[in-house]
VMD Tcl script that draws the C-alpha trace (Angstrom):
set ca {
  {0.00 0.00 0.00}
  {1.32 3.43 -0.95}
  {0.72 6.20 1.57}
  {0.63 9.63 -0.03}
  {-1.26 12.89 0.30}
  {-0.89 16.41 1.58}
  {-0.01 17.90 4.92}
  {1.18 21.17 6.42}
  {3.43 22.47 9.16}
  {3.97 25.77 10.95}
  {6.74 27.75 9.30}
  {6.29 31.24 10.78}
  {4.55 33.13 13.58}
  {3.96 36.84 14.05}
  {1.58 39.50 15.29}
  {-0.67 42.09 13.69}
  {-1.42 45.06 15.94}
  {-4.34 47.50 16.07}
  {-6.83 45.23 14.31}
  {-10.61 45.31 14.67}
  {-11.75 41.75 15.23}
  {-14.77 40.87 13.06}
  {-16.10 38.61 15.80}
  {-15.82 40.64 19.03}
  {-15.44 44.09 17.38}
  {-12.62 45.01 19.77}
  {-9.42 46.75 18.76}
  {-6.96 43.95 19.34}
  {-3.72 42.34 18.31}
  {-3.91 39.15 16.34}
  {-1.34 36.40 16.37}
  {-0.84 34.91 12.94}
  {0.64 31.62 11.85}
  {1.85 30.70 8.38}
  {1.39 27.03 7.50}
  {3.40 25.61 4.62}
  {1.51 22.96 2.65}
  {3.33 20.07 0.97}
  {2.81 16.79 -0.82}
  {4.18 13.73 0.97}
  {4.94 10.12 0.13}
  {5.14 7.71 3.07}
  {4.98 10.83 5.26}
  {8.19 12.24 3.74}
  {7.65 15.79 2.39}
  {8.44 15.94 -1.33}
  {7.65 19.48 -2.44}
  {5.60 22.47 -1.24}
  {2.53 23.68 -3.05}
  {1.35 26.75 -1.16}
  {0.78 28.45 2.17}
  {-2.16 29.17 4.47}
  {-2.10 32.24 6.70}
  {-4.23 32.00 9.86}
  {-4.87 34.79 12.38}
  {-6.27 34.45 15.92}
  {-7.84 37.24 17.97}
  {-6.04 37.63 21.30}
  {-9.29 38.54 23.00}
  {-12.02 36.17 21.80}
  {-9.72 33.54 20.23}
  {-11.68 33.52 16.98}
  {-9.53 32.29 14.08}
  {-9.58 33.38 10.46}
  {-7.94 32.67 7.15}
  {-6.29 36.06 6.62}
  {-7.30 36.21 2.96}
  {-10.95 36.27 4.09}
  {-10.46 39.31 6.34}
  {-10.90 42.94 5.23}
  {-8.44 44.84 3.06}
  {-6.96 46.75 5.99}
  {-5.89 43.56 7.76}
  {-4.59 42.06 4.51}
  {-2.62 45.24 3.85}
  {-1.02 45.03 7.32}
  {-0.18 41.40 6.71}
  {1.36 42.22 3.32}
  {3.55 44.91 4.88}
  {4.63 42.40 7.54}
  {5.50 39.84 4.85}
  {7.36 42.37 2.72}
  {9.42 43.32 5.76}
  {10.10 39.72 6.78}
  {9.20 37.26 3.99}
  {8.14 33.72 4.85}
  {10.68 31.21 3.61}
  {9.77 27.67 2.65}
  {11.83 25.30 4.85}
  {14.23 22.89 3.18}
  {12.53 19.97 4.95}
  {9.54 20.43 2.63}
  {11.85 19.30 -0.20}
  {13.13 16.24 1.74}
  {11.81 13.67 -0.73}
  {13.41 15.40 -3.70}
  {16.66 15.62 -1.75}
  {16.56 11.90 -0.92}
  {15.94 10.99 -4.58}
  {18.79 13.27 -5.67}
  {21.15 11.62 -3.17}
  {20.12 8.15 -4.38}
  {20.77 9.16 -8.00}
  {24.15 10.72 -7.19}
  {25.06 7.71 -5.04}
  {24.14 5.37 -7.90}
  {26.28 7.34 -10.34}
  {29.25 7.31 -7.96}
  {28.80 3.58 -7.30}
  {28.70 2.83 -11.03}
  {31.85 4.89 -11.54}
  {33.69 3.08 -8.75}
  {32.52 -0.27 -10.14}
  {33.77 0.73 -13.59}
  {37.15 1.76 -12.20}
  {37.44 -1.57 -10.35}
  {36.59 -3.47 -13.53}
  {39.25 -1.61 -15.51}
  {41.81 -2.37 -12.80}
  {40.89 -6.08 -12.78}
  {41.10 -6.19 -16.59}
  {44.74 -5.08 -16.47}
  {45.67 -7.85 -14.05}
  {43.39 -10.92 -14.43}
  {43.25 -13.41 -11.56}
  {41.75 -16.85 -11.07}
  {38.17 -16.49 -9.87}
  {37.46 -13.23 -11.72}
  {33.93 -13.14 -13.19}
  {33.35 -11.36 -16.50}
  {29.86 -10.06 -17.34}
  {28.77 -9.69 -20.96}
  {25.79 -9.31 -23.26}
  {25.19 -12.24 -25.60}
  {26.21 -11.03 -29.09}
  {23.53 -13.12 -30.81}
  {20.76 -12.17 -28.33}
  {20.64 -8.49 -27.43}
  {19.21 -7.85 -24.00}
  {20.35 -11.25 -22.69}
  {23.33 -11.53 -20.38}
  {25.69 -14.15 -19.02}
  {29.12 -14.54 -17.40}
  {32.35 -16.44 -17.57}
  {34.87 -17.22 -14.88}
  {38.67 -17.52 -15.04}
  {39.92 -20.86 -13.70}
  {43.51 -20.93 -14.92}
  {46.19 -18.49 -16.05}
  {49.29 -19.57 -17.97}
  {52.18 -17.57 -19.33}
  {50.29 -16.63 -22.49}
  {46.69 -17.69 -21.99}
  {43.58 -17.16 -19.87}
  {41.36 -20.22 -19.43}
  {38.03 -20.65 -17.76}
  {34.42 -21.72 -17.89}
  {31.43 -19.97 -19.44}
  {28.08 -19.86 -17.68}
  {25.44 -22.05 -19.34}
  {22.67 -19.80 -17.99}
  {21.50 -16.46 -19.33}
  {19.15 -13.81 -18.01}
  {17.25 -10.89 -19.50}
  {18.16 -8.28 -16.89}
  {21.53 -6.83 -15.90}
  {20.28 -6.13 -12.39}
  {19.37 -9.81 -11.84}
  {22.63 -11.37 -13.03}
  {23.60 -12.45 -9.52}
  {20.87 -15.09 -9.81}
  {22.89 -17.10 -12.34}
  {26.29 -17.07 -10.62}
  {25.98 -20.53 -9.08}
  {29.20 -22.54 -9.48}
  {27.35 -25.47 -11.09}
  {26.36 -23.20 -14.01}
  {29.97 -22.83 -15.22}
  {30.41 -25.72 -17.65}
  {31.62 -24.53 -21.09}
  {35.41 -24.17 -21.37}
  {36.97 -21.16 -23.08}
  {40.44 -19.76 -23.63}
  {41.86 -16.41 -24.69}
  {45.38 -15.27 -25.23}
  {46.31 -12.55 -22.78}
  {46.45 -10.07 -25.64}
  {42.96 -11.06 -26.84}
  {41.48 -10.61 -23.40}
  {43.28 -7.30 -22.98}
  {41.70 -6.01 -26.20}
  {38.24 -7.26 -25.16}
  {38.37 -5.51 -21.80}
  {40.27 -2.30 -22.46}
  {37.12 -0.12 -22.67}
  {34.51 -2.50 -21.15}
  {32.61 -2.53 -24.44}
  {32.47 -6.36 -24.61}
  {32.78 -7.34 -20.95}
  {30.94 -4.50 -19.21}
  {31.78 -5.55 -15.64}
  {34.42 -7.66 -13.88}
  {34.12 -8.74 -10.26}
  {36.64 -10.29 -7.92}
  {36.09 -12.00 -4.56}
}
mol new
graphics top color blue
foreach p $ca { graphics top sphere $p radius 0.5 }
foreach p [lrange $ca 0 end-1] q [lrange $ca 1 end] { graphics top cylinder $p $q radius 0.2 }
display resetview
């Protein structure tokens, strides 16, 4: 179940002096509160969408939406706001901030993963796993694993399983899936991994 909706929080308080209250007709001061409205998802504020300005008579405690009061009161409120504008708090953008951090974190993680793969490609070791897209079936992926390194050659086993999603490739890494032998010269493998265009990721335990 997705919990979403709207909410508000107090973002400013102040006072309007020498006001005639429409309810008790006394010359009073009114305390006002500015509420910032925002959309939320799972109770996390995502972005603001407006403000509500509420005034309360100090004498009779009647409350009003300031926009519904007379022009004189609205003019006083406008002067007060011009002098000290109400700022939307950063917390009302929390959701957007969290999403931005996740995106930036993902980009940094991918970059670190790419740098690791390039480092492993320069110095292959037994147990390294190479991830690739099947050349004859675009959008399908598999892996191979290095099992032996000689003076001139890299030998190993290719995975007999494939999967249609890069993000789910860990599901096919079971040792029993590596059954098809392969071999490359060190120069061949170096060419295939120099820019990660063939093997897009290399992992090492």
